[in-house]
N, CA, C and O atoms as CSV, one atom per row, in Angstrom:
chain,resi,resn,atom,element,x,y,z
A,1,UNK,N,N,10.956,26.132,9.933
A,1,UNK,CA,C,11.863,26.154,11.063
A,1,UNK,C,C,13.098,26.986,10.725
A,1,UNK,O,O,13.580,26.987,9.593
A,2,UNK,N,N,13.572,27.661,11.692
A,2,UNK,CA,C,14.784,28.448,11.491
A,2,UNK,C,C,15.980,27.671,12.024
A,2,UNK,O,O,15.827,26.656,12.703
A,3,UNK,N,N,17.164,28.162,11.707
A,3,UNK,CA,C,18.391,27.529,12.193
A,3,UNK,C,C,18.417,27.495,13.718
A,3,UNK,O,O,18.929,26.548,14.316
A,4,UNK,N,N,17.859,28.542,14.350
A,4,UNK,CA,C,17.876,28.608,15.812
A,4,UNK,C,C,16.797,27.740,16.452
A,4,UNK,O,O,16.841,27.471,17.653
A,5,UNK,N,N,15.839,27.307,15.655
A,5,UNK,CA,C,14.739,26.491,16.179
A,5,UNK,C,C,14.524,25.275,15.277
A,5,UNK,O,O,13.512,25.198,14.580
A,6,UNK,N,N,15.467,24.319,15.282
A,6,UNK,CA,C,15.323,23.156,14.393
A,6,UNK,C,C,14.170,22.252,14.849
A,6,UNK,O,O,13.787,22.276,16.018
A,7,UNK,N,N,13.619,21.456,13.923
A,7,UNK,CA,C,12.515,20.563,14.302
A,7,UNK,C,C,13.002,19.462,15.237
A,7,UNK,O,O,14.162,19.050,15.190
A,8,UNK,N,N,12.104,19.002,16.073
A,8,UNK,CA,C,12.394,17.844,16.920
A,8,UNK,C,C,12.314,16.594,16.052
A,8,UNK,O,O,11.615,16.573,15.038
A,9,UNK,N,N,13.023,15.573,16.451
A,9,UNK,CA,C,12.962,14.283,15.768
A,9,UNK,C,C,12.348,13.278,16.732
A,9,UNK,O,O,12.851,13.077,17.837
A,10,UNK,N,N,11.278,12.660,16.313
A,10,UNK,CA,C,10.569,11.686,17.159
A,10,UNK,C,C,10.635,10.312,16.494
A,10,UNK,O,O,10.586,10.196,15.270
A,11,UNK,N,N,10.746,9.283,17.318
A,11,UNK,CA,C,10.798,7.901,16.831
A,11,UNK,C,C,9.608,7.138,17.384
A,11,UNK,O,O,9.382,7.107,18.594
A,12,UNK,N,N,8.851,6.526,16.489
A,12,UNK,CA,C,7.713,5.689,16.854
A,12,UNK,C,C,8.014,4.279,16.378
A,12,UNK,O,O,8.248,4.074,15.187
A,13,UNK,N,N,8.016,3.309,17.272
A,13,UNK,CA,C,8.273,1.924,16.865
A,13,UNK,C,C,7.023,1.087,17.108
A,13,UNK,O,O,6.317,1.247,18.103
A,14,UNK,N,N,6.784,0.203,16.170
A,14,UNK,CA,C,5.672,-0.744,16.255
A,14,UNK,C,C,6.213,-2.112,15.866
A,14,UNK,O,O,6.850,-2.263,14.823
A,15,UNK,N,N,5.959,-3.100,16.703
A,15,UNK,CA,C,6.441,-4.462,16.439
A,15,UNK,C,C,5.259,-5.395,16.204
A,15,UNK,O,O,4.123,-5.096,16.571
A,16,UNK,N,N,5.559,-6.544,15.576
A,16,UNK,CA,C,4.534,-7.570,15.396
A,16,UNK,C,C,3.435,-7.190,14.426
A,16,UNK,O,O,2.290,-7.610,14.594
A,17,UNK,N,N,3.759,-6.408,13.421
A,17,UNK,CA,C,2.754,-5.963,12.455
A,17,UNK,C,C,2.492,-7.041,11.412
A,17,UNK,O,O,3.415,-7.682,10.910
A,18,UNK,N,N,1.220,-7.225,11.099
A,18,UNK,CA,C,0.792,-8.157,10.054
A,18,UNK,C,C,0.207,-7.345,8.915
A,18,UNK,O,O,-1.003,-7.125,8.851
A,19,UNK,N,N,1.065,-6.907,8.025
A,19,UNK,CA,C,0.645,-6.100,6.883
A,19,UNK,C,C,0.948,-6.881,5.615
A,19,UNK,O,O,2.062,-7.366,5.420
A,20,UNK,N,N,-0.054,-6.996,4.759
A,20,UNK,CA,C,0.132,-7.726,3.502
A,20,UNK,C,C,0.947,-6.905,2.518
A,20,UNK,O,O,0.904,-5.675,2.521
A,21,UNK,N,N,1.684,-7.606,1.684
A,21,UNK,CA,C,2.502,-6.975,0.656
A,21,UNK,C,C,1.599,-6.317,-0.387
A,21,UNK,O,O,0.520,-6.820,-0.699
A,22,UNK,N,N,2.059,-5.186,-0.921
A,22,UNK,CA,C,1.388,-4.464,-2.009
A,22,UNK,C,C,-0.019,-3.991,-1.662
A,22,UNK,O,O,-0.912,-4.005,-2.508
A,23,UNK,N,N,-0.210,-3.570,-0.410
A,23,UNK,CA,C,-1.512,-3.013,-0.026
A,23,UNK,C,C,-1.597,-1.530,-0.335
A,23,UNK,O,O,-2.688,-0.961,-0.350
A,24,UNK,N,N,-0.449,-0.893,-0.585
A,24,UNK,CA,C,-0.440,0.536,-0.894
A,24,UNK,C,C,-0.421,1.426,0.329
A,24,UNK,O,O,-0.392,2.650,0.199
A,25,UNK,N,N,-0.437,0.845,1.504
A,25,UNK,CA,C,-0.386,1.646,2.719
A,25,UNK,C,C,0.455,0.940,3.763
A,25,UNK,O,O,0.536,-0.288,3.791
A,26,UNK,N,N,1.073,1.723,4.611
A,26,UNK,CA,C,1.874,1.158,5.686
A,26,UNK,C,C,1.355,1.617,7.040
A,26,UNK,O,O,1.192,0.815,7.960
A,27,UNK,N,N,1.098,2.907,7.151
A,27,UNK,CA,C,0.701,3.462,8.440
A,27,UNK,C,C,-0.745,3.113,8.774
A,27,UNK,O,O,-1.630,3.157,7.920
A,28,UNK,N,N,-0.957,2.769,10.029
A,28,UNK,CA,C,-2.322,2.536,10.492
A,28,UNK,C,C,-3.012,3.890,10.628
A,28,UNK,O,O,-2.332,4.912,10.727
A,29,UNK,N,N,-4.334,3.926,10.636
A,29,UNK,CA,C,-5.039,5.203,10.819
A,29,UNK,C,C,-4.627,5.921,12.109
A,29,UNK,O,O,-4.490,7.145,12.115
A,30,UNK,N,N,-4.431,5.178,13.193
A,30,UNK,CA,C,-4.005,5.791,14.459
A,30,UNK,C,C,-2.619,6.413,14.344
A,30,UNK,O,O,-2.390,7.509,14.856
A,31,UNK,N,N,-1.691,5.726,13.675
A,31,UNK,CA,C,-0.341,6.255,13.517
A,31,UNK,C,C,-0.331,7.445,12.566
A,31,UNK,O,O,0.442,8.384,12.761
A,32,UNK,N,N,-1.172,7.420,11.545
A,32,UNK,CA,C,-1.287,8.549,10.620
A,32,UNK,C,C,-1.805,9.783,11.376
A,32,UNK,O,O,-1.318,10.895,11.173
A,33,UNK,N,N,-2.789,9.570,12.240
A,33,UNK,CA,C,-3.334,10.667,13.054
A,33,UNK,C,C,-2.256,11.210,13.993
A,33,UNK,O,O,-2.140,12.422,14.177
A,34,UNK,N,N,-1.480,10.319,14.577
A,34,UNK,CA,C,-0.403,10.741,15.469
A,34,UNK,C,C,0.584,11.646,14.732
A,34,UNK,O,O,1.098,12.608,15.303
A,35,UNK,N,N,0.845,11.336,13.466
A,35,UNK,CA,C,1.734,12.168,12.664
A,35,UNK,C,C,1.227,13.592,12.524
A,35,UNK,O,O,2.023,14.530,12.491
A,36,UNK,N,N,-0.094,13.770,12.442
A,36,UNK,CA,C,-0.646,15.120,12.327
A,36,UNK,C,C,-0.508,15.893,13.633
A,36,UNK,O,O,-0.478,17.124,13.623
A,37,UNK,N,N,-0.423,15.189,14.748
A,37,UNK,CA,C,-0.250,15.853,16.040
A,37,UNK,C,C,1.160,16.435,16.185
A,37,UNK,O,O,1.382,17.336,16.993
A,38,UNK,N,N,2.106,15.918,15.405
A,38,UNK,CA,C,3.483,16.397,15.445
A,38,UNK,C,C,3.836,17.047,14.107
A,38,UNK,O,O,4.869,16.738,13.514
A,39,UNK,N,N,2.975,17.942,13.641
A,39,UNK,CA,C,3.123,18.543,12.313
A,39,UNK,C,C,4.424,19.328,12.160
A,39,UNK,O,O,4.923,19.466,11.043
A,40,UNK,N,N,4.981,19.842,13.251
A,40,UNK,CA,C,6.197,20.656,13.186
A,40,UNK,C,C,7.464,19.820,13.371
A,40,UNK,O,O,8.569,20.359,13.313
A,41,UNK,N,N,7.318,18.520,13.592
A,41,UNK,CA,C,8.454,17.646,13.898
A,41,UNK,C,C,8.723,16.651,12.783
A,41,UNK,O,O,7.875,16.411,11.923
A,42,UNK,N,N,9.909,16.083,12.814
A,42,UNK,CA,C,10.244,14.945,11.969
A,42,UNK,C,C,9.804,13.702,12.735
A,42,UNK,O,O,10.192,13.515,13.889
A,43,UNK,N,N,9.004,12.860,12.108
A,43,UNK,CA,C,8.527,11.646,12.769
A,43,UNK,C,C,9.013,10.435,11.975
A,43,UNK,O,O,8.635,10.246,10.819
A,44,UNK,N,N,9.838,9.635,12.596
A,44,UNK,CA,C,10.329,8.397,11.994
A,44,UNK,C,C,9.528,7.252,12.602
A,44,UNK,O,O,9.611,6.991,13.802
A,45,UNK,N,N,8.749,6.569,11.757
A,45,UNK,CA,C,7.972,5.416,12.210
A,45,UNK,C,C,8.674,4.160,11.728
A,45,UNK,O,O,8.912,3.998,10.531
A,46,UNK,N,N,9.004,3.274,12.651
A,46,UNK,CA,C,9.670,2.015,12.332
A,46,UNK,C,C,8.709,0.875,12.648
A,46,UNK,O,O,8.347,0.651,13.804
A,47,UNK,N,N,8.301,0.158,11.603
A,47,UNK,CA,C,7.422,-0.995,11.747
A,47,UNK,C,C,8.238,-2.268,11.584
A,47,UNK,O,O,8.987,-2.413,10.618
A,48,UNK,N,N,8.093,-3.184,12.527
A,48,UNK,CA,C,8.695,-4.515,12.372
A,48,UNK,C,C,7.587,-5.441,11.893
A,48,UNK,O,O,6.721,-5.856,12.663
A,49,UNK,N,N,7.637,-5.751,10.613
A,49,UNK,CA,C,6.622,-6.620,10.013
A,49,UNK,C,C,6.973,-8.076,10.277
A,49,UNK,O,O,8.145,-8.452,10.283
A,50,UNK,N,N,5.953,-8.887,10.493
A,50,UNK,CA,C,6.177,-10.316,10.709
A,50,UNK,C,C,6.683,-10.991,9.443
A,50,UNK,O,O,7.392,-11.996,9.514
A,51,UNK,N,N,6.325,-10.446,8.287
A,51,UNK,CA,C,6.859,-10.934,7.013
A,51,UNK,C,C,6.430,-12.333,6.628
A,51,UNK,O,O,7.202,-13.075,6.022
A,52,UNK,N,N,5.208,-12.701,6.971
A,52,UNK,CA,C,4.755,-14.069,6.689
A,52,UNK,C,C,4.558,-14.312,5.198
A,52,UNK,O,O,4.209,-13.406,4.441
A,53,UNK,N,N,4.788,-15.539,4.805
A,53,UNK,CA,C,4.602,-15.933,3.400
A,53,UNK,C,C,3.140,-15.798,2.990
A,53,UNK,O,O,2.857,-15.475,1.836
A,54,UNK,N,N,2.205,-16.039,3.910
A,54,UNK,CA,C,0.780,-15.920,3.606
A,54,UNK,C,C,0.403,-14.498,3.206
A,54,UNK,O,O,-0.611,-14.281,2.542
A,55,UNK,N,N,1.218,-13.536,3.609
A,55,UNK,CA,C,0.946,-12.135,3.272
A,55,UNK,C,C,1.828,-11.636,2.125
A,55,UNK,O,O,1.872,-10.439,1.840
A,56,UNK,N,N,2.524,-12.563,1.476
A,56,UNK,CA,C,3.298,-12.215,0.298
A,56,UNK,C,C,4.771,-11.905,0.533
A,56,UNK,O,O,5.477,-11.523,-0.401
A,57,UNK,N,N,5.244,-12.065,1.764
A,57,UNK,CA,C,6.643,-11.768,2.090
A,57,UNK,C,C,7.494,-13.036,2.041
A,57,UNK,O,O,6.997,-14.094,1.656
A,58,UNK,N,N,8.745,-12.946,2.419
A,58,UNK,CA,C,9.690,-14.063,2.325
A,58,UNK,C,C,9.636,-15.012,3.520
A,58,UNK,O,O,10.349,-16.015,3.542
A,59,UNK,N,N,8.802,-14.708,4.509
A,59,UNK,CA,C,8.682,-15.599,5.668
A,59,UNK,C,C,9.602,-15.245,6.816
A,59,UNK,O,O,9.771,-16.045,7.737
A,60,UNK,N,N,10.205,-14.057,6.785
A,60,UNK,CA,C,11.091,-13.609,7.867
A,60,UNK,C,C,10.708,-12.194,8.274
A,60,UNK,O,O,10.370,-11.375,7.420
A,61,UNK,N,N,10.757,-11.896,9.580
A,61,UNK,CA,C,10.466,-10.526,10.030
A,61,UNK,C,C,11.489,-9.529,9.478
A,61,UNK,O,O,12.648,-9.873,9.247
A,62,UNK,N,N,11.039,-8.292,9.273
A,62,UNK,CA,C,11.933,-7.235,8.809
A,62,UNK,C,C,11.365,-5.874,9.206
A,62,UNK,O,O,10.190,-5.751,9.552
A,63,UNK,N,N,12.221,-4.862,9.149
A,63,UNK,CA,C,11.839,-3.496,9.511
A,63,UNK,C,C,11.551,-2.673,8.264
A,63,UNK,O,O,12.230,-2.813,7.247
A,64,UNK,N,N,10.537,-1.813,8.348
A,64,UNK,CA,C,10.202,-0.848,7.303
A,64,UNK,C,C,10.113,0.519,7.977
A,64,UNK,O,O,9.505,0.659,9.039
A,65,UNK,N,N,10.725,1.525,7.349
A,65,UNK,CA,C,10.729,2.866,7.918
A,65,UNK,C,C,9.852,3.814,7.106
A,65,UNK,O,O,9.763,3.707,5.883
A,66,UNK,N,N,9.214,4.734,7.802
A,66,UNK,CA,C,8.447,5.803,7.177
A,66,UNK,C,C,8.916,7.110,7.806
A,66,UNK,O,O,8.982,7.227,9.029
A,67,UNK,N,N,9.241,8.093,6.967
A,67,UNK,CA,C,9.701,9.384,7.460
A,67,UNK,C,C,8.670,10.443,7.099
A,67,UNK,O,O,8.314,10.603,5.931
A,68,UNK,N,N,8.194,11.164,8.107
A,68,UNK,CA,C,7.281,12.286,7.900
A,68,UNK,C,C,8.042,13.551,8.238
A,68,UNK,O,O,8.507,13.722,9.365
A,69,UNK,N,N,8.169,14.434,7.267
A,69,UNK,CA,C,8.869,15.697,7.470
A,69,UNK,C,C,7.905,16.750,7.994
A,69,UNK,O,O,6.693,16.613,7.825
A,70,UNK,N,N,8.426,17.806,8.633
A,70,UNK,CA,C,7.554,18.880,9.102
A,70,UNK,C,C,6.815,19.546,7.939
A,70,UNK,O,O,7.290,19.545,6.804
A,71,UNK,N,N,5.657,20.106,8.241
A,71,UNK,CA,C,4.886,20.802,7.217
A,71,UNK,C,C,5.759,21.855,6.549
A,71,UNK,O,O,6.449,22.618,7.227
A,72,UNK,N,N,5.730,21.896,5.230
A,72,UNK,CA,C,6.483,22.885,4.484
A,72,UNK,C,C,7.908,22.484,4.149
A,72,UNK,O,O,8.560,23.160,3.355
A,73,UNK,N,N,8.409,21.403,4.732
A,73,UNK,CA,C,9.763,20.943,4.426
A,73,UNK,C,C,9.673,19.950,3.275
A,73,UNK,O,O,8.923,18.976,3.348
A,74,UNK,N,N,10.437,20.194,2.212
A,74,UNK,CA,C,10.398,19.355,1.022
A,74,UNK,C,C,11.717,18.613,0.887
A,74,UNK,O,O,12.783,19.226,0.937
A,75,UNK,N,N,11.654,17.305,0.717
A,75,UNK,CA,C,12.848,16.492,0.516
A,75,UNK,C,C,13.273,16.503,-0.943
A,75,UNK,O,O,14.459,16.628,-1.250
A,76,UNK,N,N,12.301,16.372,-1.844
A,76,UNK,CA,C,12.602,16.317,-3.276
A,76,UNK,C,C,11.472,16.996,-4.025
A,76,UNK,O,O,10.293,16.831,-3.711
A,77,UNK,N,N,11.858,17.739,-4.992
A,77,UNK,CA,C,10.854,18.394,-5.830
A,77,UNK,C,C,11.209,18.102,-7.275
A,77,UNK,O,O,12.329,18.375,-7.708
A,78,UNK,N,N,10.281,17.559,-8.012
A,78,UNK,CA,C,10.526,17.236,-9.415
A,78,UNK,C,C,10.666,18.478,-10.266
A,78,UNK,O,O,10.132,19.537,-9.938
A,79,UNK,N,N,11.379,18.340,-11.347
A,79,UNK,CA,C,11.532,19.458,-12.265
A,79,UNK,C,C,10.423,19.438,-13.298
A,79,UNK,O,O,9.925,18.374,-13.666
A,80,UNK,N,N,10.037,20.610,-13.765
A,80,UNK,CA,C,8.977,20.707,-14.781
A,80,UNK,C,C,9.560,21.164,-16.076
A,80,UNK,O,O,8.836,21.311,-17.061
């Protein structure tokens, strides 16, 4: 993206999610696919997890954010 054509910022919210702790994944397959449809945009996905104790959480709902940057945009690059 150039300075004259900055990326769009999109917000996707999902509530009532039942995701177990330490599963290694947050995004559902449908939401992951949606991210590929907006490859040139910044996509902020906000999940409100139910946070149940049965799933390893503290028993209270909470929000988790996932940020997808446009293709080719790097937030951090490790040094070699």
